mmCIF entry with sequence, helices, sheets and N, C-alpha, C, O atoms, coordinates in Angstrom:
data_MODEL
# 
_entry.id   MODEL 
# 
_entity.id                         1 
_entity.type                       polymer 
_entity.pdbx_number_of_molecules   1 
# 
_entity_poly.entity_id                      1 
_entity_poly.type                           'polypeptide(L)' 
_entity_poly.nstd_linkage                   no 
_entity_poly.nstd_monomer                   no 
_entity_poly.pdbx_seq_one_letter_code       MVGGAIGALIVSFIQTGVVGAGLSGFYVQFFNGLIIILSLIGHRWNQARYR 
_entity_poly.pdbx_seq_one_letter_code_can   MVGGAIGALIVSFIQTGVVGAGLSGFYVQFFNGLIIILSLIGHRWNQARYR 
_entity_poly.pdbx_strand_id                 A 
# 
loop_
_entity_poly_seq.entity_id 
_entity_poly_seq.num 
_entity_poly_seq.mon_id 
_entity_poly_seq.hetero 
1 1  MET n 
1 2  VAL n 
1 3  GLY n 
1 4  GLY n 
1 5  ALA n 
1 6  ILE n 
1 7  GLY n 
1 8  ALA n 
1 9  LEU n 
1 10 ILE n 
1 11 VAL n 
1 12 SER n 
1 13 PHE n 
1 14 ILE n 
1 15 GLN n 
1 16 THR n 
1 17 GLY n 
1 18 VAL n 
1 19 VAL n 
1 20 GLY n 
1 21 ALA n 
1 22 GLY n 
1 23 LEU n 
1 24 SER n 
1 25 GLY n 
1 26 PHE n 
1 27 TYR n 
1 28 VAL n 
1 29 GLN n 
1 30 PHE n 
1 31 PHE n 
1 32 ASN n 
1 33 GLY n 
1 34 LEU n 
1 35 ILE n 
1 36 ILE n 
1 37 ILE n 
1 38 LEU n 
1 39 SER n 
1 40 LEU n 
1 41 ILE n 
1 42 GLY n 
1 43 HIS n 
1 44 ARG n 
1 45 TRP n 
1 46 ASN n 
1 47 GLN n 
1 48 ALA n 
1 49 ARG n 
1 50 TYR n 
1 51 ARG n 
# 
_struct_asym.id          A 
_struct_asym.entity_id   1 
# 
loop_
_struct_conf.conf_type_id 
_struct_conf.id 
_struct_conf.pdbx_PDB_helix_id 
_struct_conf.beg_label_comp_id 
_struct_conf.beg_label_asym_id 
_struct_conf.beg_label_seq_id 
_struct_conf.pdbx_beg_PDB_ins_code 
_struct_conf.end_label_comp_id 
_struct_conf.end_label_asym_id 
_struct_conf.end_label_seq_id 
_struct_conf.pdbx_end_PDB_ins_code 
_struct_conf.beg_auth_comp_id 
_struct_conf.beg_auth_asym_id 
_struct_conf.beg_auth_seq_id 
_struct_conf.end_auth_comp_id 
_struct_conf.end_auth_asym_id 
_struct_conf.end_auth_seq_id 
_struct_conf.pdbx_PDB_helix_class 
_struct_conf.details 
_struct_conf.pdbx_PDB_helix_length 
HELX_P HELX_P1 AA1 VAL A 2  ? GLY A 20 ? VAL A 2  GLY A 20 1 ? 19 
HELX_P HELX_P2 AA2 GLY A 25 ? ARG A 49 ? GLY A 25 ARG A 49 1 ? 25 
# 
_struct_conf_type.id          HELX_P 
_struct_conf_type.criteria    ? 
_struct_conf_type.reference   ? 
# 
loop_
_atom_site.group_PDB 
_atom_site.id 
_atom_site.type_symbol 
_atom_site.label_atom_id 
_atom_site.label_alt_id 
_atom_site.label_comp_id 
_atom_site.label_asym_id 
_atom_site.label_entity_id 
_atom_site.label_seq_id 
_atom_site.pdbx_PDB_ins_code 
_atom_site.Cartn_x 
_atom_site.Cartn_y 
_atom_site.Cartn_z 
_atom_site.occupancy 
_atom_site.B_iso_or_equiv 
_atom_site.pdbx_formal_charge 
_atom_site.auth_seq_id 
_atom_site.auth_comp_id 
_atom_site.auth_asym_id 
_atom_site.auth_atom_id 
_atom_site.pdbx_PDB_model_num 
ATOM 1   N N  . MET A 1 1  ? 122.030 163.693 108.633 1.00 0.00 ? 1  MET A N  1 
ATOM 2   C CA . MET A 1 1  ? 122.920 162.569 108.670 1.00 0.00 ? 1  MET A CA 1 
ATOM 3   C C  . MET A 1 1  ? 124.296 162.952 108.130 1.00 0.00 ? 1  MET A C  1 
ATOM 4   O O  . MET A 1 1  ? 125.320 162.524 108.661 1.00 0.00 ? 1  MET A O  1 
ATOM 5   N N  . VAL A 1 2  ? 124.311 163.747 107.091 1.00 0.00 ? 2  VAL A N  1 
ATOM 6   C CA . VAL A 1 2  ? 125.583 164.173 106.530 1.00 0.00 ? 2  VAL A CA 1 
ATOM 7   C C  . VAL A 1 2  ? 126.334 165.076 107.513 1.00 0.00 ? 2  VAL A C  1 
ATOM 8   O O  . VAL A 1 2  ? 127.557 164.997 107.621 1.00 0.00 ? 2  VAL A O  1 
ATOM 9   N N  . GLY A 1 3  ? 125.598 165.934 108.227 1.00 0.00 ? 3  GLY A N  1 
ATOM 10  C CA . GLY A 1 3  ? 126.234 166.819 109.196 1.00 0.00 ? 3  GLY A CA 1 
ATOM 11  C C  . GLY A 1 3  ? 126.888 166.051 110.325 1.00 0.00 ? 3  GLY A C  1 
ATOM 12  O O  . GLY A 1 3  ? 127.964 166.417 110.799 1.00 0.00 ? 3  GLY A O  1 
ATOM 13  N N  . GLY A 1 4  ? 126.227 164.977 110.755 1.00 0.00 ? 4  GLY A N  1 
ATOM 14  C CA . GLY A 1 4  ? 126.807 164.140 111.807 1.00 0.00 ? 4  GLY A CA 1 
ATOM 15  C C  . GLY A 1 4  ? 128.093 163.455 111.370 1.00 0.00 ? 4  GLY A C  1 
ATOM 16  O O  . GLY A 1 4  ? 129.048 163.341 112.138 1.00 0.00 ? 4  GLY A O  1 
ATOM 17  N N  . ALA A 1 5  ? 128.099 162.995 110.107 1.00 0.00 ? 5  ALA A N  1 
ATOM 18  C CA . ALA A 1 5  ? 129.307 162.359 109.591 1.00 0.00 ? 5  ALA A CA 1 
ATOM 19  C C  . ALA A 1 5  ? 130.436 163.372 109.458 1.00 0.00 ? 5  ALA A C  1 
ATOM 20  O O  . ALA A 1 5  ? 131.589 163.064 109.761 1.00 0.00 ? 5  ALA A O  1 
ATOM 21  N N  . ILE A 1 6  ? 130.114 164.567 109.011 1.00 0.00 ? 6  ILE A N  1 
ATOM 22  C CA . ILE A 1 6  ? 131.145 165.610 108.881 1.00 0.00 ? 6  ILE A CA 1 
ATOM 23  C C  . ILE A 1 6  ? 131.689 165.968 110.263 1.00 0.00 ? 6  ILE A C  1 
ATOM 24  O O  . ILE A 1 6  ? 132.897 166.131 110.434 1.00 0.00 ? 6  ILE A O  1 
ATOM 25  N N  . GLY A 1 7  ? 130.802 166.087 111.245 1.00 0.00 ? 7  GLY A N  1 
ATOM 26  C CA . GLY A 1 7  ? 131.232 166.386 112.613 1.00 0.00 ? 7  GLY A CA 1 
ATOM 27  C C  . GLY A 1 7  ? 132.145 165.302 113.182 1.00 0.00 ? 7  GLY A C  1 
ATOM 28  O O  . GLY A 1 7  ? 133.131 165.603 113.856 1.00 0.00 ? 7  GLY A O  1 
ATOM 29  N N  . ALA A 1 8  ? 131.815 164.049 112.910 1.00 0.00 ? 8  ALA A N  1 
ATOM 30  C CA . ALA A 1 8  ? 132.660 162.953 113.389 1.00 0.00 ? 8  ALA A CA 1 
ATOM 31  C C  . ALA A 1 8  ? 134.024 162.985 112.726 1.00 0.00 ? 8  ALA A C  1 
ATOM 32  O O  . ALA A 1 8  ? 135.035 162.721 113.377 1.00 0.00 ? 8  ALA A O  1 
ATOM 33  N N  . LEU A 1 9  ? 134.067 163.306 111.434 1.00 0.00 ? 9  LEU A N  1 
ATOM 34  C CA . LEU A 1 9  ? 135.352 163.420 110.748 1.00 0.00 ? 9  LEU A CA 1 
ATOM 35  C C  . LEU A 1 9  ? 136.210 164.557 111.313 1.00 0.00 ? 9  LEU A C  1 
ATOM 36  O O  . LEU A 1 9  ? 137.417 164.402 111.499 1.00 0.00 ? 9  LEU A O  1 
ATOM 37  N N  . ILE A 1 10 ? 135.575 165.692 111.580 1.00 0.00 ? 10 ILE A N  1 
ATOM 38  C CA . ILE A 1 10 ? 136.328 166.823 112.115 1.00 0.00 ? 10 ILE A CA 1 
ATOM 39  C C  . ILE A 1 10 ? 136.907 166.491 113.492 1.00 0.00 ? 10 ILE A C  1 
ATOM 40  O O  . ILE A 1 10 ? 138.062 166.808 113.776 1.00 0.00 ? 10 ILE A O  1 
ATOM 41  N N  . VAL A 1 11 ? 136.109 165.859 114.335 1.00 0.00 ? 11 VAL A N  1 
ATOM 42  C CA . VAL A 1 11 ? 136.599 165.480 115.671 1.00 0.00 ? 11 VAL A CA 1 
ATOM 43  C C  . VAL A 1 11 ? 137.739 164.477 115.563 1.00 0.00 ? 11 VAL A C  1 
ATOM 44  O O  . VAL A 1 11 ? 138.722 164.589 116.296 1.00 0.00 ? 11 VAL A O  1 
ATOM 45  N N  . SER A 1 12 ? 137.634 163.505 114.669 1.00 0.00 ? 12 SER A N  1 
ATOM 46  C CA . SER A 1 12 ? 138.695 162.512 114.543 1.00 0.00 ? 12 SER A CA 1 
ATOM 47  C C  . SER A 1 12 ? 139.967 163.149 113.978 1.00 0.00 ? 12 SER A C  1 
ATOM 48  O O  . SER A 1 12 ? 141.069 162.794 114.397 1.00 0.00 ? 12 SER A O  1 
ATOM 49  N N  . PHE A 1 13 ? 139.829 164.094 113.024 1.00 0.00 ? 13 PHE A N  1 
ATOM 50  C CA . PHE A 1 13 ? 141.015 164.765 112.494 1.00 0.00 ? 13 PHE A CA 1 
ATOM 51  C C  . PHE A 1 13 ? 141.723 165.595 113.558 1.00 0.00 ? 13 PHE A C  1 
ATOM 52  O O  . PHE A 1 13 ? 142.952 165.635 113.615 1.00 0.00 ? 13 PHE A O  1 
ATOM 53  N N  . ILE A 1 14 ? 140.931 166.258 114.400 1.00 0.00 ? 14 ILE A N  1 
ATOM 54  C CA . ILE A 1 14 ? 141.534 167.069 115.461 1.00 0.00 ? 14 ILE A CA 1 
ATOM 55  C C  . ILE A 1 14 ? 142.215 166.165 116.487 1.00 0.00 ? 14 ILE A C  1 
ATOM 56  O O  . ILE A 1 14 ? 143.299 166.490 116.971 1.00 0.00 ? 14 ILE A O  1 
ATOM 57  N N  . GLN A 1 15 ? 141.600 165.048 116.817 1.00 0.00 ? 15 GLN A N  1 
ATOM 58  C CA . GLN A 1 15 ? 142.230 164.107 117.751 1.00 0.00 ? 15 GLN A CA 1 
ATOM 59  C C  . GLN A 1 15 ? 143.541 163.595 117.191 1.00 0.00 ? 15 GLN A C  1 
ATOM 60  O O  . GLN A 1 15 ? 144.543 163.519 117.902 1.00 0.00 ? 15 GLN A O  1 
ATOM 61  N N  . THR A 1 16 ? 143.532 163.244 115.911 1.00 0.00 ? 16 THR A N  1 
ATOM 62  C CA . THR A 1 16 ? 144.764 162.759 115.286 1.00 0.00 ? 16 THR A CA 1 
ATOM 63  C C  . THR A 1 16 ? 145.846 163.841 115.264 1.00 0.00 ? 16 THR A C  1 
ATOM 64  O O  . THR A 1 16 ? 147.019 163.558 115.508 1.00 0.00 ? 16 THR A O  1 
ATOM 65  N N  . GLY A 1 17 ? 145.450 165.062 114.975 1.00 0.00 ? 17 GLY A N  1 
ATOM 66  C CA . GLY A 1 17 ? 146.404 166.168 114.932 1.00 0.00 ? 17 GLY A CA 1 
ATOM 67  C C  . GLY A 1 17 ? 146.993 166.461 116.307 1.00 0.00 ? 17 GLY A C  1 
ATOM 68  O O  . GLY A 1 17 ? 148.193 166.709 116.427 1.00 0.00 ? 17 GLY A O  1 
ATOM 69  N N  . VAL A 1 18 ? 146.162 166.435 117.342 1.00 0.00 ? 18 VAL A N  1 
ATOM 70  C CA . VAL A 1 18 ? 146.654 166.720 118.694 1.00 0.00 ? 18 VAL A CA 1 
ATOM 71  C C  . VAL A 1 18 ? 147.614 165.629 119.142 1.00 0.00 ? 18 VAL A C  1 
ATOM 72  O O  . VAL A 1 18 ? 148.667 165.927 119.704 1.00 0.00 ? 18 VAL A O  1 
ATOM 73  N N  . VAL A 1 19 ? 147.268 164.377 118.901 1.00 0.00 ? 19 VAL A N  1 
ATOM 74  C CA . VAL A 1 19 ? 148.148 163.279 119.287 1.00 0.00 ? 19 VAL A CA 1 
ATOM 75  C C  . VAL A 1 19 ? 149.422 163.284 118.434 1.00 0.00 ? 19 VAL A C  1 
ATOM 76  O O  . VAL A 1 19 ? 150.513 163.007 118.932 1.00 0.00 ? 19 VAL A O  1 
ATOM 77  N N  . GLY A 1 20 ? 149.269 163.602 117.137 1.00 0.00 ? 20 GLY A N  1 
ATOM 78  C CA . GLY A 1 20 ? 150.440 163.684 116.266 1.00 0.00 ? 20 GLY A CA 1 
ATOM 79  C C  . GLY A 1 20 ? 151.390 164.817 116.645 1.00 0.00 ? 20 GLY A C  1 
ATOM 80  O O  . GLY A 1 20 ? 152.593 164.732 116.400 1.00 0.00 ? 20 GLY A O  1 
ATOM 81  N N  . ALA A 1 21 ? 150.843 165.889 117.250 1.00 0.00 ? 21 ALA A N  1 
ATOM 82  C CA . ALA A 1 21 ? 151.683 166.989 117.695 1.00 0.00 ? 21 ALA A CA 1 
ATOM 83  C C  . ALA A 1 21 ? 152.405 166.660 118.990 1.00 0.00 ? 21 ALA A C  1 
ATOM 84  O O  . ALA A 1 21 ? 153.266 167.419 119.435 1.00 0.00 ? 21 ALA A O  1 
ATOM 85  N N  . GLY A 1 22 ? 152.054 165.523 119.600 1.00 0.00 ? 22 GLY A N  1 
ATOM 86  C CA . GLY A 1 22 ? 152.746 165.114 120.827 1.00 0.00 ? 22 GLY A CA 1 
ATOM 87  C C  . GLY A 1 22 ? 152.157 165.695 122.095 1.00 0.00 ? 22 GLY A C  1 
ATOM 88  O O  . GLY A 1 22 ? 152.814 165.696 123.136 1.00 0.00 ? 22 GLY A O  1 
ATOM 89  N N  . LEU A 1 23 ? 150.925 166.192 122.029 1.00 0.00 ? 23 LEU A N  1 
ATOM 90  C CA . LEU A 1 23 ? 150.291 166.733 123.218 1.00 0.00 ? 23 LEU A CA 1 
ATOM 91  C C  . LEU A 1 23 ? 149.592 165.622 123.997 1.00 0.00 ? 23 LEU A C  1 
ATOM 92  O O  . LEU A 1 23 ? 149.345 164.534 123.478 1.00 0.00 ? 23 LEU A O  1 
ATOM 93  N N  . SER A 1 24 ? 149.282 165.924 125.249 1.00 0.00 ? 24 SER A N  1 
ATOM 94  C CA . SER A 1 24 ? 148.683 164.907 126.108 1.00 0.00 ? 24 SER A CA 1 
ATOM 95  C C  . SER A 1 24 ? 147.180 164.748 125.827 1.00 0.00 ? 24 SER A C  1 
ATOM 96  O O  . SER A 1 24 ? 146.597 165.501 125.047 1.00 0.00 ? 24 SER A O  1 
ATOM 97  N N  . GLY A 1 25 ? 146.582 163.771 126.469 1.00 0.00 ? 25 GLY A N  1 
ATOM 98  C CA . GLY A 1 25 ? 145.164 163.500 126.322 1.00 0.00 ? 25 GLY A CA 1 
ATOM 99  C C  . GLY A 1 25 ? 144.289 164.616 126.832 1.00 0.00 ? 25 GLY A C  1 
ATOM 100 O O  . GLY A 1 25 ? 143.145 164.744 126.396 1.00 0.00 ? 25 GLY A O  1 
ATOM 101 N N  . PHE A 1 26 ? 144.794 165.440 127.753 1.00 0.00 ? 26 PHE A N  1 
ATOM 102 C CA . PHE A 1 26 ? 144.027 166.591 128.242 1.00 0.00 ? 26 PHE A CA 1 
ATOM 103 C C  . PHE A 1 26 ? 143.662 167.517 127.095 1.00 0.00 ? 26 PHE A C  1 
ATOM 104 O O  . PHE A 1 26 ? 142.549 168.041 127.052 1.00 0.00 ? 26 PHE A O  1 
ATOM 105 N N  . TYR A 1 27 ? 144.566 167.721 126.184 1.00 0.00 ? 27 TYR A N  1 
ATOM 106 C CA . TYR A 1 27 ? 144.311 168.645 125.067 1.00 0.00 ? 27 TYR A CA 1 
ATOM 107 C C  . TYR A 1 27 ? 143.300 168.076 124.091 1.00 0.00 ? 27 TYR A C  1 
ATOM 108 O O  . TYR A 1 27 ? 142.559 168.830 123.462 1.00 0.00 ? 27 TYR A O  1 
ATOM 109 N N  . VAL A 1 28 ? 143.256 166.771 123.955 1.00 0.00 ? 28 VAL A N  1 
ATOM 110 C CA . VAL A 1 28 ? 142.237 166.150 123.092 1.00 0.00 ? 28 VAL A CA 1 
ATOM 111 C C  . VAL A 1 28 ? 140.839 166.445 123.679 1.00 0.00 ? 28 VAL A C  1 
ATOM 112 O O  . VAL A 1 28 ? 139.918 166.828 122.957 1.00 0.00 ? 28 VAL A O  1 
ATOM 113 N N  . GLN A 1 29 ? 140.709 166.261 124.974 1.00 0.00 ? 29 GLN A N  1 
ATOM 114 C CA . GLN A 1 29 ? 139.421 166.566 125.635 1.00 0.00 ? 29 GLN A CA 1 
ATOM 115 C C  . GLN A 1 29 ? 139.113 168.047 125.586 1.00 0.00 ? 29 GLN A C  1 
ATOM 116 O O  . GLN A 1 29 ? 137.958 168.436 125.416 1.00 0.00 ? 29 GLN A O  1 
ATOM 117 N N  . PHE A 1 30 ? 140.139 168.883 125.732 1.00 0.00 ? 30 PHE A N  1 
ATOM 118 C CA . PHE A 1 30 ? 139.942 170.323 125.703 1.00 0.00 ? 30 PHE A CA 1 
ATOM 119 C C  . PHE A 1 30 ? 139.405 170.753 124.329 1.00 0.00 ? 30 PHE A C  1 
ATOM 120 O O  . PHE A 1 30 ? 138.437 171.509 124.250 1.00 0.00 ? 30 PHE A O  1 
ATOM 121 N N  . PHE A 1 31 ? 140.027 170.276 123.265 1.00 0.00 ? 31 PHE A N  1 
ATOM 122 C CA . PHE A 1 31 ? 139.581 170.642 121.929 1.00 0.00 ? 31 PHE A CA 1 
ATOM 123 C C  . PHE A 1 31 ? 138.225 170.065 121.582 1.00 0.00 ? 31 PHE A C  1 
ATOM 124 O O  . PHE A 1 31 ? 137.445 170.705 120.877 1.00 0.00 ? 31 PHE A O  1 
ATOM 125 N N  . ASN A 1 32 ? 137.933 168.878 122.058 1.00 0.00 ? 32 ASN A N  1 
ATOM 126 C CA . ASN A 1 32 ? 136.583 168.312 121.841 1.00 0.00 ? 32 ASN A CA 1 
ATOM 127 C C  . ASN A 1 32 ? 135.524 169.155 122.527 1.00 0.00 ? 32 ASN A C  1 
ATOM 128 O O  . ASN A 1 32 ? 134.474 169.426 121.945 1.00 0.00 ? 32 ASN A O  1 
ATOM 129 N N  . GLY A 1 33 ? 135.785 169.566 123.743 1.00 0.00 ? 33 GLY A N  1 
ATOM 130 C CA . GLY A 1 33 ? 134.854 170.443 124.466 1.00 0.00 ? 33 GLY A CA 1 
ATOM 131 C C  . GLY A 1 33 ? 134.709 171.795 123.779 1.00 0.00 ? 33 GLY A C  1 
ATOM 132 O O  . GLY A 1 33 ? 133.613 172.350 123.711 1.00 0.00 ? 33 GLY A O  1 
ATOM 133 N N  . LEU A 1 34 ? 135.812 172.317 123.273 1.00 0.00 ? 34 LEU A N  1 
ATOM 134 C CA . LEU A 1 34 ? 135.780 173.587 122.586 1.00 0.00 ? 34 LEU A CA 1 
ATOM 135 C C  . LEU A 1 34 ? 134.943 173.494 121.309 1.00 0.00 ? 34 LEU A C  1 
ATOM 136 O O  . LEU A 1 34 ? 134.197 174.419 120.986 1.00 0.00 ? 34 LEU A O  1 
ATOM 137 N N  . ILE A 1 35 ? 135.064 172.402 120.597 1.00 0.00 ? 35 ILE A N  1 
ATOM 138 C CA . ILE A 1 35 ? 134.262 172.198 119.383 1.00 0.00 ? 35 ILE A CA 1 
ATOM 139 C C  . ILE A 1 35 ? 132.786 172.128 119.725 1.00 0.00 ? 35 ILE A C  1 
ATOM 140 O O  . ILE A 1 35 ? 131.964 172.706 119.014 1.00 0.00 ? 35 ILE A O  1 
ATOM 141 N N  . ILE A 1 36 ? 132.435 171.440 120.785 1.00 0.00 ? 36 ILE A N  1 
ATOM 142 C CA . ILE A 1 36 ? 131.046 171.321 121.181 1.00 0.00 ? 36 ILE A CA 1 
ATOM 143 C C  . ILE A 1 36 ? 130.476 172.684 121.576 1.00 0.00 ? 36 ILE A C  1 
ATOM 144 O O  . ILE A 1 36 ? 129.369 173.037 121.169 1.00 0.00 ? 36 ILE A O  1 
ATOM 145 N N  . ILE A 1 37 ? 131.222 173.439 122.360 1.00 0.00 ? 37 ILE A N  1 
ATOM 146 C CA . ILE A 1 37 ? 130.753 174.762 122.786 1.00 0.00 ? 37 ILE A CA 1 
ATOM 147 C C  . ILE A 1 37 ? 130.609 175.697 121.604 1.00 0.00 ? 37 ILE A C  1 
ATOM 148 O O  . ILE A 1 37 ? 129.617 176.420 121.515 1.00 0.00 ? 37 ILE A O  1 
ATOM 149 N N  . LEU A 1 38 ? 131.566 175.703 120.700 1.00 0.00 ? 38 LEU A N  1 
ATOM 150 C CA . LEU A 1 38 ? 131.484 176.563 119.520 1.00 0.00 ? 38 LEU A CA 1 
ATOM 151 C C  . LEU A 1 38 ? 130.326 176.178 118.609 1.00 0.00 ? 38 LEU A C  1 
ATOM 152 O O  . LEU A 1 38 ? 129.664 177.048 118.043 1.00 0.00 ? 38 LEU A O  1 
ATOM 153 N N  . SER A 1 39 ? 130.077 174.872 118.463 1.00 0.00 ? 39 SER A N  1 
ATOM 154 C CA . SER A 1 39 ? 128.970 174.456 117.626 1.00 0.00 ? 39 SER A CA 1 
ATOM 155 C C  . SER A 1 39 ? 127.625 174.838 118.242 1.00 0.00 ? 39 SER A C  1 
ATOM 156 O O  . SER A 1 39 ? 126.692 175.184 117.518 1.00 0.00 ? 39 SER A O  1 
ATOM 157 N N  . LEU A 1 40 ? 127.514 174.778 119.571 1.00 0.00 ? 40 LEU A N  1 
ATOM 158 C CA . LEU A 1 40 ? 126.265 175.195 120.206 1.00 0.00 ? 40 LEU A CA 1 
ATOM 159 C C  . LEU A 1 40 ? 126.060 176.704 120.069 1.00 0.00 ? 40 LEU A C  1 
ATOM 160 O O  . LEU A 1 40 ? 124.944 177.162 119.823 1.00 0.00 ? 40 LEU A O  1 
ATOM 161 N N  . ILE A 1 41 ? 127.127 177.467 120.225 1.00 0.00 ? 41 ILE A N  1 
ATOM 162 C CA . ILE A 1 41 ? 127.024 178.919 120.039 1.00 0.00 ? 41 ILE A CA 1 
ATOM 163 C C  . ILE A 1 41 ? 126.640 179.239 118.610 1.00 0.00 ? 41 ILE A C  1 
ATOM 164 O O  . ILE A 1 41 ? 125.791 180.098 118.376 1.00 0.00 ? 41 ILE A O  1 
ATOM 165 N N  . GLY A 1 42 ? 127.250 178.563 117.650 1.00 0.00 ? 42 GLY A N  1 
ATOM 166 C CA . GLY A 1 42 ? 126.924 178.786 116.248 1.00 0.00 ? 42 GLY A CA 1 
ATOM 167 C C  . GLY A 1 42 ? 125.488 178.401 115.928 1.00 0.00 ? 42 GLY A C  1 
ATOM 168 O O  . GLY A 1 42 ? 124.812 179.090 115.164 1.00 0.00 ? 42 GLY A O  1 
ATOM 169 N N  . HIS A 1 43 ? 125.029 177.318 116.504 1.00 0.00 ? 43 HIS A N  1 
ATOM 170 C CA . HIS A 1 43 ? 123.632 176.891 116.282 1.00 0.00 ? 43 HIS A CA 1 
ATOM 171 C C  . HIS A 1 43 ? 122.671 177.900 116.862 1.00 0.00 ? 43 HIS A C  1 
ATOM 172 O O  . HIS A 1 43 ? 121.666 178.244 116.240 1.00 0.00 ? 43 HIS A O  1 
ATOM 173 N N  . ARG A 1 44 ? 122.973 178.367 118.031 1.00 0.00 ? 44 ARG A N  1 
ATOM 174 C CA . ARG A 1 44 ? 122.102 179.394 118.691 1.00 0.00 ? 44 ARG A CA 1 
ATOM 175 C C  . ARG A 1 44 ? 122.060 180.679 117.892 1.00 0.00 ? 44 ARG A C  1 
ATOM 176 O O  . ARG A 1 44 ? 120.995 181.272 117.719 1.00 0.00 ? 44 ARG A O  1 
ATOM 177 N N  . TRP A 1 45 ? 123.215 181.118 117.402 1.00 0.00 ? 45 TRP A N  1 
ATOM 178 C CA . TRP A 1 45 ? 123.274 182.339 116.590 1.00 0.00 ? 45 TRP A CA 1 
ATOM 179 C C  . TRP A 1 45 ? 122.551 182.165 115.269 1.00 0.00 ? 45 TRP A C  1 
ATOM 180 O O  . TRP A 1 45 ? 121.852 183.073 114.817 1.00 0.00 ? 45 TRP A O  1 
ATOM 181 N N  . ASN A 1 46 ? 122.712 181.011 114.650 1.00 0.00 ? 46 ASN A N  1 
ATOM 182 C CA . ASN A 1 46 ? 122.082 180.733 113.367 1.00 0.00 ? 46 ASN A CA 1 
ATOM 183 C C  . ASN A 1 46 ? 120.566 180.585 113.512 1.00 0.00 ? 46 ASN A C  1 
ATOM 184 O O  . ASN A 1 46 ? 119.818 181.001 112.627 1.00 0.00 ? 46 ASN A O  1 
ATOM 185 N N  . GLN A 1 47 ? 120.111 179.998 114.614 1.00 0.00 ? 47 GLN A N  1 
ATOM 186 C CA . GLN A 1 47 ? 118.692 179.793 114.839 1.00 0.00 ? 47 GLN A CA 1 
ATOM 187 C C  . GLN A 1 47 ? 117.958 181.108 114.999 1.00 0.00 ? 47 GLN A C  1 
ATOM 188 O O  . GLN A 1 47 ? 116.825 181.243 114.536 1.00 0.00 ? 47 GLN A O  1 
ATOM 189 N N  . ALA A 1 48 ? 118.586 182.087 115.651 1.00 0.00 ? 48 ALA A N  1 
ATOM 190 C CA . ALA A 1 48 ? 117.945 183.385 115.878 1.00 0.00 ? 48 ALA A CA 1 
ATOM 191 C C  . ALA A 1 48 ? 117.776 184.140 114.555 1.00 0.00 ? 48 ALA A C  1 
ATOM 192 O O  . ALA A 1 48 ? 116.869 184.961 114.416 1.00 0.00 ? 48 ALA A O  1 
ATOM 193 N N  . ARG A 1 49 ? 118.637 183.862 113.605 1.00 0.00 ? 49 ARG A N  1 
ATOM 194 C CA . ARG A 1 49 ? 118.567 184.545 112.313 1.00 0.00 ? 49 ARG A CA 1 
ATOM 195 C C  . ARG A 1 49 ? 117.351 184.102 111.498 1.00 0.00 ? 49 ARG A C  1 
ATOM 196 O O  . ARG A 1 49 ? 116.827 184.880 110.700 1.00 0.00 ? 49 ARG A O  1 
ATOM 197 N N  . TYR A 1 50 ? 116.905 182.883 111.687 1.00 0.00 ? 50 TYR A N  1 
ATOM 198 C CA . TYR A 1 50 ? 115.818 182.345 110.884 1.00 0.00 ? 50 TYR A CA 1 
ATOM 199 C C  . TYR A 1 50 ? 114.445 182.594 111.476 1.00 0.00 ? 50 TYR A C  1 
ATOM 200 O O  . TYR A 1 50 ? 113.441 182.218 110.872 1.00 0.00 ? 50 TYR A O  1 
ATOM 201 N N  . ARG A 1 51 ? 114.374 183.215 112.638 1.00 0.00 ? 51 ARG A N  1 
ATOM 202 C CA . ARG A 1 51 ? 113.066 183.488 113.256 1.00 0.00 ? 51 ARG A CA 1 
ATOM 203 C C  . ARG A 1 51 ? 112.491 184.766 112.758 1.00 0.00 ? 51 ARG A C  1 
ATOM 204 O O  . ARG A 1 51 ? 111.397 185.153 113.169 1.00 0.00 ? 51 ARG A O  1 
# 
């Protein structure tokens, strides 16, 4: 539950930063997708370590 809350905060901070930097909505979606892909790669890498 704590991890989900931290993830939501990170995504909202990145969205605020991208919009505050004056970039378009495409970049918000791009960075959200990048976060999801990196978290999946990190989870996969971390899961293999515990086996």
